[in-house]
C-alpha positions as CSV (number, residue, x, y, z in Angstrom):
1,M,43.9,10.0,-110.5
2,P,46.6,9.4,-113.4
3,Y,49.8,11.3,-113.8
4,D,50.2,13.8,-116.8
5,A,53.9,12.9,-116.6
6,D,56.7,11.5,-114.9
7,V,58.3,14.6,-114.0
8,I,57.4,17.9,-113.8
9,V,60.0,20.7,-114.3
10,I,59.2,24.3,-113.0
11,G,61.5,26.8,-114.8
12,A,62.9,26.6,-118.2
13,G,66.2,28.4,-117.8
14,L,69.7,26.2,-117.8
15,A,69.3,24.4,-114.6
16,G,65.6,23.3,-116.1
17,L,67.0,22.8,-119.4
18,V,69.6,20.3,-118.1
19,A,67.6,18.6,-116.0
20,T,65.0,17.8,-118.6
21,A,67.8,16.8,-121.2
22,E,69.0,14.1,-118.8
23,L,65.2,12.9,-117.9
24,V,65.3,12.5,-122.0
25,E,68.3,10.6,-122.1
26,A,66.6,8.6,-119.4
27,G,63.4,8.2,-121.7
28,R,61.4,9.8,-118.9
29,S,58.1,12.1,-120.1
30,V,58.5,15.7,-118.7
31,I,56.3,18.6,-118.3
32,L,58.2,21.8,-118.6
33,L,56.6,24.9,-117.1
34,D,57.5,28.8,-117.5
35,Q,55.8,31.3,-116.7
36,E,57.5,33.5,-119.3
37,P,56.9,33.0,-123.5
38,E,59.2,30.4,-125.4
39,Q,61.2,33.4,-126.8
40,S,62.9,33.4,-123.1
41,L,63.9,29.8,-123.2
42,G,67.2,29.6,-121.2
43,G,66.4,32.1,-119.1
44,Q,69.0,34.3,-117.5
45,A,72.0,32.0,-118.8
46,H,71.3,33.4,-122.5
47,W,72.3,36.9,-121.2
48,S,75.6,35.6,-119.6
49,F,79.0,36.0,-120.2
50,G,79.4,32.3,-119.9
51,G,82.4,32.1,-117.9
52,L,82.6,28.5,-116.2
53,F,84.9,27.4,-113.5
54,L,87.2,24.7,-114.7
55,V,90.3,23.2,-112.5
56,D,93.7,21.9,-114.4
57,S,92.1,22.2,-117.7
58,P,94.1,21.9,-121.0
59,E,93.4,25.8,-121.7
60,Q,95.1,26.4,-118.2
61,R,98.1,24.1,-118.7
62,R,98.5,25.9,-122.0
63,L,99.2,29.1,-120.5
64,R,101.5,27.8,-117.6
65,I,98.7,27.5,-115.0
66,K,99.5,25.2,-112.7
67,D,96.1,24.3,-110.6
68,S,95.2,21.4,-108.9
69,H,91.8,19.8,-107.1
70,A,93.4,20.4,-103.6
71,L,94.1,24.2,-104.6
72,A,90.8,24.5,-105.9
73,L,88.9,23.1,-102.8
74,Q,91.2,24.9,-100.5
75,D,90.2,28.1,-102.4
76,W,86.3,27.4,-102.3
77,R,86.4,26.6,-98.4
78,G,88.3,30.1,-98.1
79,T,86.1,31.9,-99.8
80,A,82.9,30.2,-98.8
81,G,83.3,30.6,-94.9
82,F,80.7,27.8,-93.9
83,D,80.0,28.4,-90.5
84,R,76.2,27.5,-89.8
85,P,74.8,24.2,-88.9
86,E,72.3,24.1,-92.3
87,D,75.8,24.4,-94.0
88,D,76.1,20.6,-93.8
89,W,74.7,19.9,-97.1
90,A,76.3,22.8,-99.0
91,R,79.7,21.5,-97.6
92,R,79.1,18.5,-99.4
93,W,77.8,20.3,-102.4
94,A,80.7,22.2,-102.8
95,E,83.3,19.4,-102.4
96,A,81.5,17.4,-105.1
97,Y,81.3,20.2,-107.4
98,V,85.2,20.7,-107.1
99,D,85.8,17.1,-108.1
100,F,83.3,17.5,-110.8
101,A,85.1,21.0,-112.1
102,A,88.3,19.1,-111.6
103,G,87.2,15.7,-113.1
104,E,84.6,15.2,-116.0
105,K,83.0,18.4,-116.3
106,R,85.2,19.8,-119.2
107,A,84.9,16.5,-121.0
108,W,81.3,15.9,-120.1
109,L,80.7,19.6,-121.6
110,H,82.9,18.9,-124.8
111,A,80.8,15.8,-125.9
112,R,78.0,17.9,-126.1
113,G,79.5,20.7,-128.0
114,V,80.3,23.1,-126.0
115,R,83.9,24.9,-126.6
116,F,85.8,27.5,-125.0
117,F,88.0,30.6,-125.7
118,P,91.7,29.9,-125.6
119,V,92.4,32.8,-122.6
120,V,91.6,32.0,-119.3
121,G,90.1,34.8,-117.2
122,W,91.1,35.5,-113.3
123,A,87.9,36.8,-111.3
124,E,87.8,37.2,-107.8
125,R,91.8,37.3,-107.2
126,G,91.2,37.9,-103.2
127,G,94.3,39.8,-101.9
128,Y,94.4,38.2,-98.5
129,D,96.3,35.0,-97.4
130,A,96.6,31.6,-98.9
131,T,93.4,30.2,-97.1
132,G,91.2,33.4,-97.4
133,H,89.1,34.3,-100.2
134,G,89.6,34.0,-103.9
135,N,91.1,32.4,-106.6
136,S,94.8,31.4,-106.4
137,V,95.3,31.1,-110.1
138,P,92.9,31.9,-113.0
139,R,90.2,29.6,-113.7
140,F,87.5,31.7,-115.5
141,H,86.7,29.7,-118.8
142,I,84.5,31.8,-121.3
143,T,82.5,29.8,-123.4
144,W,82.8,30.0,-127.5
145,G,79.4,31.7,-127.9
146,T,79.0,33.1,-124.7
147,G,75.8,32.2,-122.7
148,P,73.7,31.3,-125.6
149,G,76.4,28.8,-126.5
150,L,76.1,27.3,-123.3
151,V,72.6,27.0,-123.7
152,A,72.3,25.6,-127.1
153,P,73.2,21.9,-126.7
154,F,70.7,21.2,-123.7
155,E,68.0,23.4,-125.6
156,A,68.6,20.7,-128.7
157,K,68.2,17.6,-126.5
158,V,65.2,19.0,-124.7
159,R,63.7,20.1,-128.2
160,E,64.6,16.5,-129.6
161,G,62.5,15.5,-126.3
162,V,59.5,17.3,-127.9
163,A,60.0,15.5,-131.2
164,R,60.3,12.1,-129.5
165,G,57.0,13.0,-127.5
166,L,58.9,13.1,-124.3
167,V,58.9,16.7,-123.3
168,T,55.8,19.0,-123.6
169,F,56.4,22.9,-123.3
170,R,53.8,24.8,-120.9
171,F,54.7,28.3,-121.4
172,R,52.7,31.2,-119.7
173,H,51.9,29.0,-116.9
174,R,52.7,30.7,-113.4
175,V,52.8,28.4,-110.5
176,T,51.0,29.5,-107.2
177,S,50.9,26.3,-105.1
178,L,52.1,22.6,-104.7
179,G,50.1,20.0,-103.3
180,R,49.7,16.5,-102.7
181,T,47.1,13.8,-103.6
182,G,49.2,11.2,-101.3
183,G,52.3,10.9,-99.5
184,A,54.2,12.6,-101.9
185,L,54.4,16.0,-103.6
186,D,53.0,15.5,-106.6
187,T,50.5,18.4,-107.8
188,V,51.4,21.7,-109.5
189,S,48.6,24.7,-109.9
190,G,48.7,27.8,-111.1
191,E,47.5,30.6,-113.5
192,V,47.5,30.3,-117.3
193,L,48.7,33.8,-118.5
194,E,47.6,35.4,-121.8
195,P,49.9,34.7,-124.8
196,S,53.1,37.2,-125.2
197,D,55.2,38.3,-127.9
198,A,57.2,40.1,-125.7
199,E,61.0,40.1,-126.5
200,R,63.4,38.0,-124.6
201,G,64.2,39.7,-121.5
202,T,61.3,42.5,-121.9
203,A,58.4,42.4,-119.2
204,S,55.5,40.2,-120.2
205,S,51.8,40.2,-119.0
206,R,50.6,38.8,-115.9
207,T,47.1,39.0,-116.8
208,A,45.8,35.5,-116.3
209,T,43.3,33.9,-118.5
210,G,42.6,30.5,-116.9
211,S,43.8,28.2,-114.2
212,F,45.6,24.6,-114.5
213,E,46.8,21.6,-112.2
214,L,49.0,18.9,-113.6
215,R,50.3,16.0,-111.7
216,A,53.5,13.8,-111.9
217,Q,55.5,11.2,-109.9
218,V,58.7,14.0,-109.1
219,V,58.6,17.9,-109.4
220,I,61.4,19.8,-109.6
221,V,62.0,23.2,-109.2
222,T,64.6,25.3,-111.0
223,T,63.0,29.0,-110.8
224,G,66.0,31.1,-110.2
225,G,66.6,33.7,-107.6
226,I,65.5,36.6,-106.3
227,G,67.7,39.4,-108.3
228,G,64.9,41.2,-110.4
229,N,62.4,42.0,-107.2
230,H,64.2,44.6,-105.4
231,D,61.7,44.4,-102.8
232,L,62.8,40.9,-101.7
233,V,66.1,41.8,-102.0
234,R,66.1,44.4,-99.7
235,S,63.8,42.5,-97.2
236,Q,66.6,39.8,-97.0
237,W,69.6,42.2,-97.4
238,P,72.0,41.2,-94.6
239,A,73.1,43.5,-91.6
240,R,76.8,42.9,-92.0
241,L,76.5,44.5,-95.5
242,G,75.0,47.7,-94.0
243,T,71.7,49.7,-95.1
244,P,70.5,48.4,-98.5
245,P,71.2,50.9,-101.1
246,A,68.7,53.6,-102.1
247,K,69.2,52.7,-105.7
248,L,69.9,49.5,-107.3
249,L,70.4,48.2,-110.8
250,S,69.0,44.9,-112.1
251,G,71.4,42.6,-113.4
252,V,68.5,40.3,-114.4
253,P,65.0,40.5,-115.9
254,A,62.0,41.4,-113.7
255,H,60.6,37.9,-113.7
256,V,63.9,36.8,-111.6
257,D,61.2,37.2,-108.8
258,G,61.7,34.4,-106.1
259,L,58.3,33.8,-105.6
260,M,58.6,30.2,-106.4
261,L,60.9,29.8,-103.3
262,G,58.0,31.0,-100.8
263,I,55.5,28.7,-102.6
264,A,57.7,25.9,-102.1
265,E,58.2,26.6,-98.5
266,K,54.7,26.7,-97.9
267,A,54.7,23.2,-99.1
268,G,57.0,22.2,-96.5
269,A,60.5,22.8,-98.3
270,H,63.5,24.6,-95.9
271,H,64.5,27.8,-97.3
272,V,68.1,28.3,-95.7
273,N,70.6,31.2,-96.0
274,R,68.3,33.5,-97.9
275,D,70.7,36.5,-96.5
276,R,73.3,35.3,-98.4
277,M,73.5,37.1,-101.8
278,W,75.9,38.2,-104.4
279,H,75.5,41.6,-105.9
280,Y,78.1,43.2,-107.9
281,T,79.9,46.5,-107.3
282,E,80.9,47.8,-110.6
283,G,77.2,47.9,-112.2
284,I,76.7,50.8,-115.1
285,E,73.4,51.6,-116.4
286,N,72.5,50.2,-119.8
287,W,72.1,52.8,-122.3
288,N,70.1,50.8,-124.3
289,P,68.1,48.9,-121.6
290,L,66.0,45.5,-122.2
291,W,64.4,45.5,-119.0
292,A,63.6,48.0,-116.1
293,K,66.7,49.2,-114.1
294,H,68.9,47.3,-116.9
295,G,72.3,47.2,-115.5
296,I,75.3,46.0,-117.3
297,R,78.5,44.6,-115.3
298,I,82.2,45.8,-116.2
299,L,84.7,43.3,-115.9
300,P,87.7,45.2,-115.0
301,G,91.4,44.5,-115.3
302,P,93.3,45.9,-112.3
303,S,94.4,49.3,-113.1
304,S,91.8,51.5,-112.4
305,L,92.0,53.7,-109.5
306,W,88.7,52.7,-107.3
307,L,87.4,56.0,-105.5
308,D,84.9,56.4,-103.0
309,A,81.9,58.4,-103.6
310,T,84.2,61.3,-102.3
311,G,87.0,60.8,-104.2
312,K,89.2,58.8,-101.8
313,R,90.9,55.5,-102.7
314,L,89.4,52.1,-101.9
315,P,91.5,50.4,-99.0
316,V,93.6,47.3,-99.8
317,P,92.9,45.1,-101.2
318,L,89.7,46.4,-102.7
319,F,91.3,46.6,-106.2
320,P,89.3,46.2,-109.2
321,G,88.2,42.2,-109.9
322,F,89.4,41.1,-106.2
323,D,86.8,41.1,-103.9
324,T,83.4,41.6,-104.7
325,L,81.6,41.3,-101.5
326,G,84.4,43.0,-99.4
327,T,84.1,45.9,-101.6
328,L,80.3,45.9,-101.1
329,E,80.8,45.8,-97.5
330,H,82.8,48.9,-97.7
331,I,80.8,51.0,-99.7
332,M,77.7,50.3,-97.5
333,R,80.0,51.8,-94.8
334,T,80.6,55.0,-96.5
335,G,77.1,56.4,-96.4
336,H,76.7,56.5,-100.4
337,D,75.6,53.8,-102.8
338,H,78.1,54.7,-105.8
339,T,81.9,54.3,-106.3
340,W,84.1,55.7,-109.3
341,F,86.8,54.2,-111.8
342,V,89.2,56.9,-113.0
343,L,91.3,55.9,-115.4
344,D,92.7,56.4,-119.1
345,Q,91.8,55.3,-122.6
346,R,94.9,53.0,-122.6
347,I,93.4,51.4,-119.8
348,I,89.8,51.2,-120.8
349,G,91.0,49.9,-123.9
350,K,92.4,46.9,-122.8
351,E,91.0,46.3,-119.3
352,F,87.0,46.8,-119.8
353,A,85.0,44.0,-120.8
354,L,81.2,43.9,-120.2
355,S,79.1,41.2,-118.9
356,G,76.6,39.8,-121.0
357,S,76.3,38.1,-124.5
358,E,74.7,41.0,-126.1
359,Q,77.7,43.2,-125.1
360,N,80.1,40.6,-126.8
361,P,78.8,40.1,-130.1
362,D,82.0,38.6,-131.4
363,L,82.4,36.0,-128.7
364,T,78.5,35.2,-128.8
365,G,78.7,35.2,-132.6
366,K,81.9,32.9,-132.7
367,S,83.6,35.4,-134.5
368,V,87.4,34.9,-134.6
369,R,87.9,37.9,-137.3
370,D,86.0,40.2,-134.7
371,V,87.6,38.7,-131.7
372,L,91.0,39.6,-133.3
373,G,89.4,43.1,-134.4
374,R,88.4,43.8,-130.6
375,A,92.1,43.0,-129.6
376,R,93.6,45.4,-132.4
377,A,91.1,48.2,-131.4
378,D,91.6,51.5,-129.3
379,V,88.4,50.5,-127.3
380,P,86.0,47.8,-128.1
381,G,82.9,48.9,-130.2
382,P,80.5,48.1,-126.8
383,V,82.7,50.1,-124.7
384,R,83.0,52.8,-126.9
385,A,79.0,53.0,-127.1
386,F,79.0,53.3,-123.3
387,M,81.7,56.3,-123.7
388,D,79.7,57.7,-125.9
389,K,76.1,57.4,-124.4
390,G,76.3,55.9,-120.9
391,A,75.0,58.0,-118.4
392,D,77.7,57.0,-115.9
393,F,80.6,57.9,-118.3
394,V,82.5,61.1,-118.4
395,V,85.2,61.4,-121.0
396,E,87.5,64.9,-120.8
397,D,91.3,65.9,-121.5
398,D,92.0,67.4,-118.0
399,L,91.5,66.5,-114.6
400,G,89.6,69.8,-113.8
401,A,86.9,69.0,-116.3
402,L,86.7,65.6,-115.1
403,V,86.3,66.1,-111.5
404,R,83.1,69.0,-112.7
405,G,81.7,66.0,-114.8
406,M,81.6,63.5,-112.0
407,N,80.1,66.2,-109.5
408,R,77.7,66.8,-112.6
409,V,76.7,63.4,-113.0
410,T,75.7,63.1,-109.3
411,G,74.6,66.4,-108.9
412,Q,76.4,66.9,-105.7
413,D,80.2,68.4,-105.0
414,L,81.2,65.4,-103.2
415,V,84.9,65.1,-105.4
416,D,87.3,67.8,-104.8
417,E,90.0,68.4,-107.5
418,S,92.8,69.3,-105.4
419,A,92.5,66.1,-103.3
420,L,92.0,64.0,-106.3
421,R,95.0,65.3,-108.1
422,R,97.1,64.8,-105.1
423,E,96.0,61.1,-105.2
424,I,96.8,60.3,-108.6
425,T,99.9,62.3,-108.8
426,A,101.2,60.3,-105.5
427,R,100.2,56.9,-107.6
428,D,101.9,57.9,-110.6
429,R,105.0,58.8,-108.7
430,E,105.2,55.2,-107.9
431,I,105.4,54.1,-111.5
432,A,108.7,55.8,-111.9
433,N,110.7,52.6,-111.3
434,P,110.1,48.8,-110.4
435,F,110.1,49.6,-106.8
436,T,106.7,50.7,-105.0
437,K,105.0,50.5,-101.6
438,D,101.5,50.9,-103.4
439,L,100.0,47.4,-103.5
440,Q,97.7,48.1,-106.4
441,I,100.5,48.7,-108.6
442,T,102.4,45.4,-107.3
443,A,99.0,43.7,-108.3
444,I,99.3,45.1,-111.6
445,R,102.7,44.0,-111.9
446,G,101.6,40.5,-110.7
447,A,98.8,40.4,-113.0
448,R,101.2,41.1,-116.2
449,S,103.4,38.0,-115.0
450,Y,100.3,35.6,-116.1
451,L,100.5,35.6,-120.0
452,G,96.9,35.8,-120.6
453,D,96.5,39.0,-118.5
454,R,99.5,40.7,-120.3
455,L,98.2,39.8,-123.6
456,I,94.6,40.9,-123.3
457,R,93.4,42.0,-119.8
458,T,96.0,44.5,-118.2
459,A,97.5,47.6,-119.5
460,A,101.4,48.1,-118.8
461,P,101.8,50.3,-115.8
462,H,101.8,53.9,-116.7
463,R,101.1,57.3,-115.3
464,I,97.3,57.9,-115.4
465,L,98.1,61.8,-115.8
466,D,100.2,61.3,-118.9
467,P,98.4,62.9,-121.6
468,K,99.8,60.3,-124.0
469,A,97.4,57.8,-122.4
470,G,94.3,60.1,-122.6
471,P,91.6,61.0,-122.5
472,L,90.6,60.7,-118.8
473,I,87.8,58.9,-117.9
474,A,85.5,58.4,-114.8
475,V,82.9,55.9,-114.6
476,R,80.0,55.9,-111.8
477,L,79.6,52.4,-110.5
478,N,76.5,51.3,-108.9
479,I,75.2,48.4,-107.1
480,L,74.1,45.7,-109.5
481,T,71.6,43.0,-107.9
482,R,72.4,39.3,-109.3
483,K,72.2,36.3,-107.4
484,S,70.9,34.4,-104.5
485,L,73.8,32.2,-102.5
486,G,70.9,30.6,-100.4
487,G,68.0,28.5,-101.5
488,L,66.3,25.5,-101.0
489,R,68.2,22.8,-99.1
490,T,68.9,19.8,-100.7
491,D,70.8,16.6,-100.3
492,L,73.2,15.3,-103.4
493,S,70.4,14.0,-105.0
494,S,68.6,17.1,-105.3
495,R,65.8,16.2,-103.0
496,V,64.4,19.0,-101.5
497,L,64.9,19.1,-97.2
498,T,62.3,19.7,-94.6
499,D,63.4,21.7,-91.6
500,T,63.8,18.7,-90.0
501,G,66.3,17.7,-92.5
502,E,63.9,14.8,-94.1
503,P,63.5,14.6,-97.7
504,L,60.2,16.6,-98.5
505,P,58.9,13.3,-100.5
506,G,58.5,14.2,-104.5
507,L,60.2,17.4,-104.6
508,Y,63.5,18.3,-106.0
509,A,65.3,21.5,-106.7
510,A,67.9,22.7,-108.8
511,G,70.1,25.7,-110.0
512,E,69.5,29.4,-107.9
513,A,66.7,28.0,-106.5
514,A,68.6,25.7,-104.3
515,G,71.4,27.8,-104.1
516,F,72.9,26.2,-106.9
517,G,73.1,22.9,-104.1
518,G,72.8,22.2,-100.9
519,G,70.9,25.6,-99.8
520,G,74.1,27.6,-100.4
521,V,77.2,25.6,-101.8
522,H,78.8,28.8,-102.1
523,G,78.9,30.1,-98.7
524,Y,79.2,33.7,-98.4
525,R,81.1,34.3,-101.6
526,S,81.4,33.0,-104.8
527,L,84.8,32.3,-106.8
528,E,83.3,33.3,-110.2
529,G,82.4,31.1,-113.2
530,T,80.4,29.1,-110.5
531,F,76.6,29.9,-111.1
532,L,76.4,28.7,-114.8
533,G,78.6,25.7,-113.8
534,G,76.2,25.3,-110.4
535,C,73.0,25.4,-112.6
536,I,74.8,22.6,-114.7
537,F,75.7,20.4,-111.9
538,S,72.9,20.6,-110.0
539,G,70.6,20.5,-113.0
540,R,72.4,17.0,-113.8
541,A,72.2,16.1,-110.5
542,A,68.3,16.7,-110.4
543,G,67.6,15.0,-113.8
544,R,69.2,11.8,-112.9
545,A,67.8,11.5,-109.6
546,A,64.3,12.4,-110.9
547,A,64.9,9.5,-113.9
548,A,65.9,7.1,-111.0
549,A,63.1,7.5,-108.6
550,T,60.5,7.2,-111.7
551,A,62.2,4.2,-113.1
């Protein structure tokens, strides 16, 4: 029985585009399948902020950030906490990824037209010791053009492959099984879904109009994780993070359903670390949603006062932007699903960025003028829209009205005004001189020692109850699903392994479906900027290995 192509790639997100682009460069024929319509090409990456983890980059050096391969690897290992036998390949992927991030990654992307915003962000700051979780230095490089700017060069190469007759798109093809006609896995079967004009990110029909069966020498799975499937998220929720939240927002569209992971597992793939996952604690309901339960993540600076549902400050070092999963674990022990930021307009104007390409039209549109306008504005336009229209925002001139608004939002009298006033007043007293025992204020001053934070990301220390800094603002924060950290276990050639550790002939995986490499390159936690980069690195590895296997 003849092959329909050299390689079938299942999933047209960033990892799938990168793998296909590598195959085009090698002159291989590819069928690129996706259950969504063509307008969703690029998948989740399109909606992203475009952050990439780079080590010792020119952007870092210009900002006097001293980074190194050794420091980055120390941070990765301390953050990942690898402790399982099945982490063997994940460790190797981690070492290879840090090599890539400290080596050719930037130059390789630059050669493809990717450019970066000059100010490097400092995500996941940790707050523990030198060998614990977190980035010791700023490493979060924002793509000029955000997610669409990162997708564009790989999409262009794939479309070049279409023009050359090497790539065939098969949109609205939903895979339901993987099979063999010989020793290797070479058959992909499924349903052809009815055509859809659904806008990118919105739900598309699941009505089948037919079936298909395709064959290739190699099959690559790049279908992402489980973040849009809340039932699956809850069923895999780790006991160490407590009871799954009753309320979850979705940081990804509903088609990120994780079903392909089960299909690959039935074909013999080893799915590992499914209890490792990455969900954000600073989610807000999108006032203008594209998909069901659409949430946006706040990318906060360090100054907001972070309170639990009852108005108590979170413990050290659970400050904004320091430890996502540590904060999630604490929240799940409080008996409530939400927390609060309490701040003022001076802080929100400088410290709130919103994740997502659509929330950053200036960066996405590559407009220098608009970026400068954002820096000059009291409050950036997208943030102002949430202040005016967001269901989670309370804006008032005095604390009493703010607390009444907070309790109105939740429908429960959980926050006591007098207790919160004592908390904020005590914090404000610590601003009076350069000495303090409040470690969040120490962290704020430490952040401002970095030029990038002082310029655009961290407000000067001041009293939250100072009327000149007002009005006061409270933001209810919800749990927001985002990434799977586990996935199909792969070797460094992206070959999918069986539960005995042997390669499953013919099957490769990349991106989130592979835990971004090895079935869990991040271990328990991420350093941020490593999801898109993980799609690129593992997609490149899969494409190159598949090209070699079909030579």
